[in-house]
N, C-alpha and C positions, 0 to 999 in steps of 0.2 A: 514578488509583485508589489508595486507601490500603489496604495489606495488613499486617495485624499480623505481626510477626516476634518469635518468642519463643525460637528456638533456631537452631542452625546449619543443620539440615535445611530449615527454612522459608526461609531466605535462599538456600539451594542450589536449591530449587524455583523461586524467582523468577529467579535467574540463568539456569537452564536454560530456563525458559519464555521469557525475554527473548531469549535467543540463538536459540531455535527459531522464535519469532514473526518474527524478522528474517531467517529462513532462512539462517543462518550455520552452517557446520559447526564443530565444536568446535576442530579444528586451525586453521582459518582465523581464528576468533575469537581464539584464544590468540595466534597470530602477530601479528595486527593490534593487539592490546592490549599485547603485549610480555611475556607470561608463557608458561610451558610448557603444553603440552596436559595434562600430568599434573597441574599445579597447578589449572588450570581444572576438570578432572575432580574433583579433591578438593573444590573449592568446591561444584560441582553435586551431589556425593554427600553434602554436609553435614558434611564433616570438621570436627572440633572443633579441629584444630591447624593453622590457616592463619595466615599473617602478615597482620596488619591492613593494613599499607601496600599490599601486593599485592592484598588483598581489595578495598580501595577503588579501586585501579587498575582492577580488573575491572569493578566497579560503574560507574565513570565511563565506561569504554570501551563498555559496553553501554547507556549512557544511563539508568542507574538512580540516582535521587536518594535519599539517606537522610536522614530527618528524625526527630528524637526528640521525643516528646510528654512534656513534663515538667510537674509541678505548677507553678502560678503562683508559689509561694514560691521555687522553684528558678530560674525565669526571672527573677524580680526580683533574686535574689542574683547571677545571672550578669550582669545589666545594670547593677548598682550599681558605679560607678567605684571605690568604696572596696574592692571585692573583686577588683580586677584582678590583684593579685599573688597568687602561690600561698601562701595562708595556710591553716593547718589549721582 
């Protein structure tokens, strides 16, 4: 199911729902994913100041895939071999 995410609170709700649907306690989830319970709680509460790498670690640990819906022009740009290097 696709769920629109437009802020930190929205992704926090998804993380919390995913954990609860799997019947995993917050401390157990945090331990198995390799983050602190405090960090997982910050994500679930929609904190605006979380580390991206750790956020994606939590998402992967809970089986949440992130996809970005971009305009066709952006997709074409990303797939063009001439644009592989970081150019402005």
